[in-house]
C-alpha angles and dihedrals in degrees: 000000000000113000115210120188119236098256090058092050091048092052091049088056089053091047099042111029105043102057106145125224100223115059102182112113127114096354115182129200114259120254112269105241125151118256094233090057091049092050089054090050091052093049092046094047095048103035099089131071107289118240087221122032110169124162088200093226095125135015103279140172095304090083100221113207096242117186141194093255090067093234085140121031145144111233125174091343096311131106112232129195102194142154137104122298099349139357135181135191124198135186129224089221122135126288111279123204115164110018150125113240124185141163139167113251130195121186108212096168128009133031109264141041141151153129131315118205142168088029104167110210093192105037127197118213091287113040139111144147139261132233121203102198129192125183136207087242094064099262130126137189142179116217135175132207118203116217128194127186137192118182106314094339120102126189130183134202122223119275109279116204111220099176137005140165149129123276133194086208091075118094102224129219137030123316092026118131119222127184109225121196132184121190111192118190113170108302094342119093122192122196128205133180118195088349092303120121112241104170150320137215141182116236131148102189088121129359102187140031147105131301135244147148136242146192125209137185136203091255140011094263100050114116113238134198120165123167129205133195143168098033113190133179128188120192111226 
């Protein structure tokens, strides 16, 4: 049985249970970079052998923080992130800095889901985590939550949206599978959906941390079930 110390559990509560339902504050325009350049970046970042290559059909070496509420579970060979309102699943994998991280996501119930990255389990005074969110309506966003900690006390800011938009690359509706990719290089974050570049932003709230996944609804009572498979990470 995996033993997690109390500060880690407290941070997971910050990361997983306080997802907000309106991601609209302090939105910046994406960096203007040509699509051909971004396609080359995607190909270059994902062409080598991935450091992590996990189909997510059984609990593997990533050490997912599974819990009794079944937010995160493997059922019939599929990894589910499910609950009501919001749910998040994090790994205890190593600290990642510069990387490409991607996984296939299918929303079975709910409206939103996506990738968590640079989630610092042991924050300094200025750390946080990022959420790459995709909706069934064809929208996407990148948000960050700042986390501060003093002794055993953790505090979290509201969710600050850095980037948002609509993309024709997204397969809309329930039961549609979308490939989500984050390329993080220093303070610059590049986002891809189904291998198509959708936006980038510079932000240095946190530059290292673990990875995870989340599901999110329109309200706290909405039933959620989002599945993920074929997780891959390349170290850059």
